[in-house]
N, C-alpha and C positions, 0 to 999 in steps of 0.2 A: 504493499499499499503506500502510494507516495505521499510527501508532504501535505500537498494541497488537498487530496482526498481526504486524509485524516482530519485536515483542519476543519473540512466542511461537515464531518461525521461529528465532530465535536460541537460545532454552532447548531446543527440540528436537533442532537442530543440535550443541549442546554435549554434550547428554544421550547422543545417538548415538555421540559421540566416547569418552564416557565407558563406554559399554557395550562397544564395542569393545575399548577398551584393557584394561578389567577381565576382560573373557571371556579374552583371550590370557594375561593375568598368571595368572589363576586355574589356567588348564590347564597352564601350566608349573610353577607352584608345586604343584600337586597331584602331579604326576609326580615332580616332586624330593623332595617330601616323602614321598611312599611309598616310592621308592627308596632315601632314605636314614633311613627310620624316624624322620623329624623331625616330632613333632606339632605343634611351634609353625609350621612351614612349613605344614603341612596347615591348620591354623586360620587361617593368614594368606591362603591359598587361598580358604576358606571365606569370609573377609571380603571378600574381591576379588568374590566371586559376589553376596553380599548387596549391594554398591557397584552390581553391574552391573543387579540386579533393582530397585534404588532409581531407577536412572536411566530403566529402564522405565516404572516408577509416574510418575516425574516427567513423562514424555512424554503419558501418558494422562492426568493431572491438569491439565497444560497444556492438551491438548486440549477437555477439559470446562469448563475455567475460561473458554476464549476462546469458548465459545458466547454468542450475542448474547441481550440480555435478551428476556424474554418476560413472557405476562400473569401466570403465576405468580411469576416472579422479576424484577420490573421494575428492579431495581438489578445484574442480570448475574448471574454464574456465578463471580465470582472468589474467592470462599471455598474453592472446590474445592482452590485450590493450598494452603491452609492443612490443609484434610483430607489432601491428598496427602503432606504433609510429616508428618502424624501417623502415616499408614500406613509411610512410612519408617522413624520411629522404632521402631515395633514390631517391623519387620523387623531393625532393628539391635539391638534388645534381645533378640529371640528368637535371633539368631545368637551374641551373647554367652553367653547362657545355654548354648546347646547346645555352644560350645567349652568352657565351663567345664567341664561335665559329662564331655567327652571328655578335657580334660587330667587331671581328677582320676583319671578310670579308668587312664591312663597312668602317674600318680603311684603307684597301688597296684599296677600291674601293668607295670612299666617295660620298654621295649624301647631297646637300644644304637644310638645314632644311628650313620651312616656316610656321612661328608661326601666329595665329590669337588671337585676345582677347579673343574669345569664347573658343578656345581650351585651353589658359591658365587659364581661370576661372573654366573650368571643370576640369583641372587637380588639381588646388587648391582646390576646392570643394571634389575632390577625396581624398586629403591629409587628411581633417578634418574628412571625413567617416572612413578612415582607422583608425584614431587615436582613435576615438570614439569606432570603433569595437574593435580595440586591446584591449584597457582599459576593456571592457565589458567583452569579451573572456576570457582574463586573471584573471580578478577577480574572474569569475564564476569557473575557473579552480582551482585557489587557494582555494575558498569555499569547492570546493566538492572533493578536492585532486585528480584531473585528470591531469596528465603529458599531456596528448596529446592536451586538451584546454589551458594548460598554454603555451604549446611551439606555439600552432597557435597564442595565444593572443601577444606573443614575436615577433612572425614572422611578426604579422599585423602592431605593432608598428615600426619595424625595416623598413618595407615597406613605411609607411609613411615618414620616414627620407630619403629614397631613392627617393620618389617623390618629396620631398622637394629640393632634389639636383638636380633634373631633372628641376625644374623651376628656379633653379640657373643658370643652364647652358643656359637656354632659355634666361634668362634676359642678360647673358654676350653676347649671340650672338646679341641680339636685340640693346645692347648698342655698343659694340665693332666689331661685323661682324666676330667674332671668334667663329668657331663652335667646340665645346667640346662633340657632342652628342655621337659618336662612342667611343671615349676615356671612358665617363662616363658610356655608355652602358658595356664596359669591366670591368670598376671599381664596377658596380653594379653586374655584373656576379661573380665576385670574391668574395664578401663579400656573395652572395647566396650559392656558392661552400662551402665556409668556415662554414655557418651555416648548410649545409647538412652534412659536415664531422663532426662537433661537436654534431649534433643530434645522428647521427650514433654511434658514439665513447659512447655516454652516454648511448644509449638504449642496445647497446651490453654488456656493463659494468653491467648492472640492470640483464638482461637474465644470464650473466654467475654468477652473484651472488655477490653484493656488501657486504663488513664489515658493520654490523648493527651499527646505531648510537650511540656513546659510553654513550651520556647522556640516552637515552631510555633503554640501558642494565644496566646500574647502578641504573636506578629506578626501573627496574624489579627485580633486586638482592636485592634491598633495601627493597622492598616491601614482598618478600620471607621469608627475615631473621626477619619480623615483626611476623612472626607465631612462637608460643611457641613451643619449642623444636628443632628448626633447627638452627644450629650453623654455617652453611657455605653453600654457594650457589656457583658453580663453573661451567666452561665449558659450559656457556650460548650460543646456537646457535639460530638464527632466520632465517627462510626462507621465503621470500616472494611469494606470490602465486597471486600477483596483487594487485591493491590499495584495503586497508583495509582488506585484508586477509594475514595475517602471523601466521605461525606454527614455535612453539618453544620447545627447548629441555635444560635441565638444570639438573646438577648433584647436589644433595643436601647431606649435612652432618648432620646426627642425631645420638644420642646414641644408642649403640649396644645392648640396653636392650628393646627397642620400638619393639611391635609385629608388624605383618604383617598387622592386622587390624588398627593399630594406623598410620602406615605409608601411607596405602591407604587412610585414611581420610585426612591426609597431603597433598597428593597429588592433592585430590579433592579441598582442601581449594587454593593450588598454582594454 
């Protein structure tokens, strides 16, 4: 099994774990939110569903990106991963807008929440699950250089903070009788919208083509200059065609006495 195939299998396996965990959490939170008239918990459940859908799209994108190069795409299909991340960003953005609309409706026509010890315990357990899931997915994404998994893991960690704030709002209501549910739901929605916009902007930038890392370009030029006979390396351009697939071009300076055969050997060394 080659490195790319193994990487794709890890991404798919991790995404499946995310799908199962988020689907279970969404089901529990939807039931609890409906039973307690908690718009914040219902919105949290909606966010879990969007996370599960994002994992499904990550799997599809990984499958497409893993296709072998063909006549029309000789450099492979790795950029499907960037397109996948864009789709996920749009889903997150849509979920945030929908959540905000529902929260505003609840602010205008409020319903009194009704918490139980069982519901709060389940939400607390969901926080723990999200923390573990987020750390796991993000660590795997960092290890195999998968932006989709890193984004999913970061989103899960962010979700756990949102769930903690839901518990705080529940505690405030139990102690003081003041309901902040609808307002908290709107605040959660704003954060989701911001996350979607940030993800969209980041992935559009990658597809348009970002400037190569200055440290990497310096290391490449320094390596080229180690080859005997080369006195300069200029105008280095790097083009990304997905994770772990970068095509580059560079101008080199050599003595005008070198033959074509000598220069050909140098280019192969480079």
